[in-house]
C-alpha positions as CSV (number, residue, x, y, z in Angstrom):
1,M,57.4,34.1,-2.0
2,P,60.9,32.9,-3.0
3,D,63.4,31.8,-0.1
4,R,67.1,31.6,-0.4
5,G,70.0,29.8,1.0
6,E,70.8,26.2,1.5
7,N,68.2,23.6,1.6
8,I,67.0,22.2,4.8
9,P,67.7,18.4,5.2
10,L,63.9,17.3,4.7
11,F,64.3,13.6,4.8
12,N,66.3,10.4,5.1
13,M,65.3,7.1,3.4
14,T,66.3,3.7,4.8
15,G,65.4,0.1,4.2
16,G,64.7,-2.2,1.2
17,A,63.1,0.5,-0.9
18,V,66.4,2.2,-1.7
19,E,68.2,-1.1,-1.9
20,T,65.7,-2.5,-4.7
21,A,65.7,0.9,-6.6
22,R,68.3,2.5,-9.2
23,C,69.4,5.9,-8.4
24,Y,70.0,8.6,-10.8
25,S,71.5,12.0,-10.0
26,H,71.5,15.5,-11.7
27,T,72.7,18.9,-10.5
28,A,70.6,21.9,-11.8
29,M,68.8,25.0,-10.3
30,A,71.8,24.9,-7.8
31,T,70.4,21.8,-6.3
32,L,71.1,18.1,-6.6
33,F,67.9,16.3,-8.0
34,Q,67.8,12.6,-7.5
35,I,65.5,9.9,-9.0
36,Y,65.0,6.6,-7.3
37,V,63.4,4.2,-9.9
38,I,62.1,0.7,-9.4
39,H,61.9,-1.0,-12.9
40,P,63.1,-4.4,-14.2
41,E,65.0,-2.9,-17.1
42,T,68.0,-0.9,-16.0
43,S,68.5,0.8,-19.5
44,Y,65.1,1.7,-19.7
45,A,64.9,3.3,-16.6
46,E,68.0,5.2,-16.9
47,Q,66.8,6.7,-20.2
48,A,63.7,7.8,-18.6
49,A,65.7,9.5,-15.7
50,W,67.9,11.3,-18.2
51,D,64.9,12.3,-20.3
52,A,63.4,13.8,-17.0
53,F,66.7,15.8,-16.1
54,D,66.8,17.3,-19.7
55,K,63.4,18.6,-18.8
56,V,64.6,20.2,-15.6
57,D,67.7,21.9,-17.4
58,Q,65.1,23.3,-19.8
59,L,63.1,24.7,-17.2
60,E,66.3,26.2,-15.5
61,Q,66.8,28.1,-18.8
62,E,63.4,29.6,-18.7
63,F,63.2,30.1,-15.0
64,S,66.7,31.3,-13.8
65,R,67.0,35.0,-13.1
66,F,70.8,34.7,-13.4
67,L,70.6,33.7,-17.3
68,P,70.1,37.0,-19.4
69,N,67.9,35.0,-21.8
70,S,65.5,33.4,-19.4
71,D,61.8,34.2,-19.5
72,I,62.3,35.6,-16.1
73,S,65.1,37.7,-16.8
74,R,63.3,39.3,-19.7
75,I,60.3,39.7,-17.6
76,N,62.2,41.5,-14.9
77,A,63.9,43.9,-17.8
78,L,60.5,44.8,-19.2
79,P,59.3,48.5,-18.6
80,K,56.1,49.5,-16.9
81,N,53.1,48.3,-19.2
82,G,55.6,46.1,-21.3
83,S,54.2,42.9,-22.5
84,I,56.2,39.8,-23.5
85,S,55.6,36.2,-24.9
86,I,56.8,33.4,-22.5
87,S,56.9,29.8,-22.9
88,V,54.2,27.2,-21.9
89,D,55.9,26.2,-18.6
90,T,56.7,29.6,-17.5
91,Y,53.2,30.5,-17.8
92,A,51.9,27.4,-16.1
93,C,54.5,28.1,-13.0
94,L,53.2,31.7,-13.0
95,Q,49.7,30.5,-12.7
96,V,50.7,28.3,-9.8
97,C,52.4,31.3,-8.2
98,K,49.2,33.3,-8.5
99,Q,47.4,30.6,-7.0
100,L,49.6,30.5,-4.1
101,Y,49.4,34.1,-3.6
102,E,45.6,34.1,-3.3
103,I,45.5,31.1,-1.1
104,T,48.1,32.3,1.5
105,F,46.8,35.9,1.6
106,G,49.7,37.2,0.0
107,A,52.5,35.4,2.0
108,F,53.9,33.6,-0.9
109,D,54.9,36.5,-3.3
110,I,57.4,36.0,-6.4
111,T,57.6,39.8,-6.7
112,I,59.6,40.1,-3.6
113,G,62.9,40.1,-5.2
114,N,63.8,43.9,-4.6
115,L,63.3,43.2,-0.9
116,Y,65.7,40.5,-1.0
117,E,68.2,42.6,-2.8
118,L,67.8,45.2,-0.1
119,W,68.3,42.6,2.7
120,L,70.8,40.3,1.6
121,D,74.6,40.7,0.7
122,D,76.2,38.5,-1.9
123,D,77.6,35.9,0.7
124,K,73.8,35.9,2.0
125,S,74.5,37.9,5.1
126,L,72.0,40.4,6.1
127,K,72.4,44.1,5.3
128,N,70.6,46.8,7.6
129,P,68.5,48.8,5.1
130,S,66.5,52.1,6.0
131,T,62.9,52.3,6.7
132,R,62.6,54.4,3.6
133,D,64.4,51.8,1.4
134,I,62.0,49.0,2.8
135,K,59.1,51.0,2.1
136,A,60.3,51.9,-1.6
137,A,61.0,48.1,-2.3
138,Q,57.4,47.1,-0.8
139,D,56.0,49.6,-3.3
140,S,57.3,47.4,-6.1
141,T,55.9,44.1,-4.6
142,G,52.8,42.5,-5.3
143,M,51.2,40.2,-7.9
144,H,48.9,42.9,-8.8
145,H,51.8,44.3,-10.8
146,I,51.7,41.5,-13.4
147,R,48.8,40.5,-15.9
148,L,48.8,36.9,-17.4
149,D,47.0,36.5,-20.9
150,S,46.3,32.7,-21.3
151,R,45.2,33.2,-24.9
152,N,48.5,34.6,-26.1
153,L,50.7,33.2,-23.5
154,N,51.9,36.7,-22.5
155,L,52.6,38.5,-19.3
156,S,52.2,42.2,-19.0
157,K,54.1,44.2,-16.4
158,L,52.0,47.0,-14.6
159,G,54.4,48.5,-12.4
160,H,58.0,49.9,-12.2
161,N,61.0,47.9,-11.1
162,I,59.3,44.6,-10.4
163,N,61.6,41.7,-9.8
164,L,60.5,38.3,-10.1
165,D,62.2,35.4,-8.5
166,L,60.8,31.5,-8.7
167,G,63.3,30.3,-5.8
168,G,60.3,29.5,-3.8
169,V,58.4,27.4,-6.4
170,G,60.8,26.4,-9.2
171,K,62.2,23.1,-7.7
172,G,58.8,21.8,-6.9
173,F,57.5,22.6,-10.4
174,A,60.3,20.9,-11.7
175,L,59.6,17.7,-9.7
176,D,56.0,17.9,-10.9
177,R,57.5,18.0,-14.6
178,I,59.8,15.0,-13.8
179,K,56.6,13.0,-12.8
180,D,55.0,13.8,-16.2
181,V,58.0,12.7,-17.9
182,L,58.5,9.3,-15.9
183,Q,54.7,8.7,-16.6
184,D,55.2,9.3,-20.2
185,W,57.7,6.5,-20.0
186,E,55.2,4.5,-17.9
187,I,57.5,4.5,-14.9
188,K,55.2,3.6,-12.3
189,T,57.3,3.3,-9.1
190,A,59.8,6.0,-8.4
191,L,60.8,8.7,-5.6
192,I,62.0,12.3,-6.7
193,H,63.6,14.8,-4.7
194,A,65.4,18.3,-5.2
195,G,67.8,19.1,-2.7
196,Y,66.2,16.9,0.2
197,S,63.6,19.9,0.7
198,S,61.0,18.5,-1.7
199,V,60.0,15.2,-2.6
200,L,57.4,13.5,-4.9
201,A,56.5,9.8,-4.6
202,L,55.1,7.6,-7.6
203,G,53.6,4.5,-6.6
204,K,55.2,2.5,-3.7
205,P,58.0,-0.1,-3.3
206,F,56.8,-3.7,-3.3
207,Q,55.8,-5.1,0.2
208,L,55.9,-1.8,1.7
209,D,53.4,0.7,2.5
210,G,55.1,3.6,0.7
211,W,58.6,5.1,0.2
212,P,59.9,5.4,3.7
213,V,61.0,9.1,4.5
214,T,61.9,10.3,8.0
215,I,61.6,14.0,9.1
216,S,64.0,14.9,11.9
217,D,64.2,18.0,14.2
218,P,65.4,21.0,12.2
219,L,67.7,22.3,15.0
220,G,69.8,19.2,14.9
221,G,70.5,16.1,16.5
222,T,69.0,12.6,15.9
223,K,65.4,13.3,16.9
224,V,63.0,12.0,14.4
225,L,59.7,14.0,14.5
226,T,57.9,11.5,12.2
227,T,58.2,8.8,9.8
228,L,56.2,8.8,6.5
229,F,55.2,6.1,3.9
230,L,54.9,8.0,0.7
231,K,52.5,6.8,-2.2
232,H,51.5,9.4,-4.9
233,I,52.0,12.4,-2.8
234,A,54.5,15.3,-2.6
235,L,56.2,16.8,0.4
236,S,58.3,19.9,0.8
237,G,60.0,21.9,3.8
238,S,61.4,25.4,4.3
239,G,63.3,26.9,7.2
240,I,65.6,29.7,8.3
241,I,68.4,27.6,9.6
242,K,72.0,27.4,8.1
243,G,71.9,30.8,6.9
244,R,68.6,30.6,5.1
245,H,66.5,34.0,5.2
246,I,62.9,34.4,4.3
247,I,61.3,37.7,4.0
248,D,57.8,38.8,5.1
249,P,56.4,40.8,2.1
250,E,53.8,42.7,4.3
251,E,56.4,43.5,7.0
252,G,59.5,44.0,4.6
253,K,61.7,42.3,7.0
254,P,63.1,38.7,7.4
255,V,61.0,36.1,9.7
256,H,62.7,34.6,12.6
257,N,59.9,33.2,15.1
258,R,59.3,30.1,12.9
259,I,62.3,27.6,12.5
260,A,60.9,25.4,9.7
261,A,57.5,24.1,8.1
262,W,56.5,21.1,6.0
263,T,53.4,20.6,3.9
264,R,52.0,17.5,2.2
265,G,49.7,17.6,-0.6
266,D,49.0,16.3,-4.3
267,T,51.4,18.6,-6.2
268,A,55.3,19.5,-5.5
269,A,54.8,23.0,-6.7
270,I,52.1,23.8,-4.3
271,C,53.8,21.9,-1.5
272,D,57.0,23.8,-2.2
273,G,55.6,27.5,-2.3
274,L,53.2,26.8,0.9
275,S,56.0,25.7,2.9
276,T,57.7,28.9,2.4
277,A,54.7,30.7,2.8
278,L,54.0,29.1,6.4
279,M,57.2,30.5,7.3
280,V,55.3,34.1,7.2
281,M,51.8,33.4,7.7
282,N,50.3,34.0,11.2
283,D,48.4,31.5,13.3
284,A,45.1,32.8,12.4
285,E,46.0,32.8,8.5
286,I,47.4,29.2,9.0
287,E,44.0,28.1,10.7
288,R,42.1,29.7,7.9
289,F,44.1,28.0,5.5
290,H,44.0,24.4,6.9
291,N,40.1,24.9,7.4
292,T,39.6,25.6,3.9
293,H,42.3,23.1,2.6
294,P,41.9,20.1,4.7
295,K,43.5,17.7,2.2
296,I,46.9,19.6,2.6
297,S,48.7,18.6,5.9
298,L,50.9,21.0,7.7
299,L,53.6,20.7,10.3
300,L,55.3,23.9,12.1
301,C,58.5,24.1,14.1
302,N,58.3,27.5,16.2
303,R,61.0,29.0,18.4
304,S,59.7,28.5,21.9
305,D,62.7,30.6,23.4
306,Q,63.7,33.9,22.1
307,E,65.9,35.2,24.7
308,K,69.3,36.4,23.8
309,D,72.4,34.1,24.7
310,K,70.3,30.9,25.0
311,P,69.7,28.3,22.4
312,P,66.5,28.1,20.5
313,F,63.9,25.2,21.5
314,S,61.4,24.2,19.1
315,E,57.7,23.9,19.4
316,I,56.0,21.7,17.1
317,K,52.4,22.6,15.9
318,D,50.5,19.8,13.8
319,Y,47.8,20.2,11.5
320,G,46.9,16.8,10.3
321,F,50.6,15.7,9.6
322,F,51.0,13.2,12.4
323,S,47.6,11.4,12.1
324,E,48.9,10.4,8.6
325,S,52.5,10.0,9.4
326,T,52.6,6.2,9.0
327,H,50.9,6.0,5.6
328,Q,49.7,8.2,2.4
């Protein structure tokens, strides 16, 4: 399930880790990507970072629904029962999306593009679609409308008017690919982020327990919810602040009760998609997920006051997040 709008500020970094790291920046996927590298040779580290950014640019050419020749645009243009060859990376990303769809009980769904077009105006303000139009858009939503062929790297479109959008997973997938490139360059200590909403840590700075990251209250202010020291781990966050809207594919409507969600796990793509899915999943589904995936920790920020004309107050729910907050 893609999410659109501004990235929520996920973390801040302070202290000696940043002072000893070289930072390289690049804009892609409508997001600022940054790589903090600790390496004794400046020129070598820079070459590795820009090789990684070249990979991100390549992924954008394949994933963007706004580029007419991208894999995703060509998939969206397919007629019912049409089939198309796709790149290795697009296939791998769609496989991750299929996995996320299954483990989140359908809450993460990249076929939700028609519902977004129905609800969101060009300036990202909400429209007021009819119940009939919502139902029609829901009829073209669901991962069962596409079929993946691993032998031929093909995708078949089994339904009419299916509209894919990788906005809820593409940046996390890009971070995982950046990690692969850096490891090919034998870079062992780095921190990578995409728009301060997804981050991936390689190794740890010298004499520190990990890369220092703080998570703040998404409603603003200076309140720090927790401090993390990240090592060989990914972290992602999603929220509905600053004009962001996330659509519940089952209800066909934007979500309101949850303010933000964070996930921590092995891969950035899974964490990226899961943090968005958590905005949609109900409490029972989240409990079920947590019980079957104990290695992925979750942190939720819910609305505790929904009365009109009153400011929202946050209620924090922790699923193994704070218990590991000082190390990872």
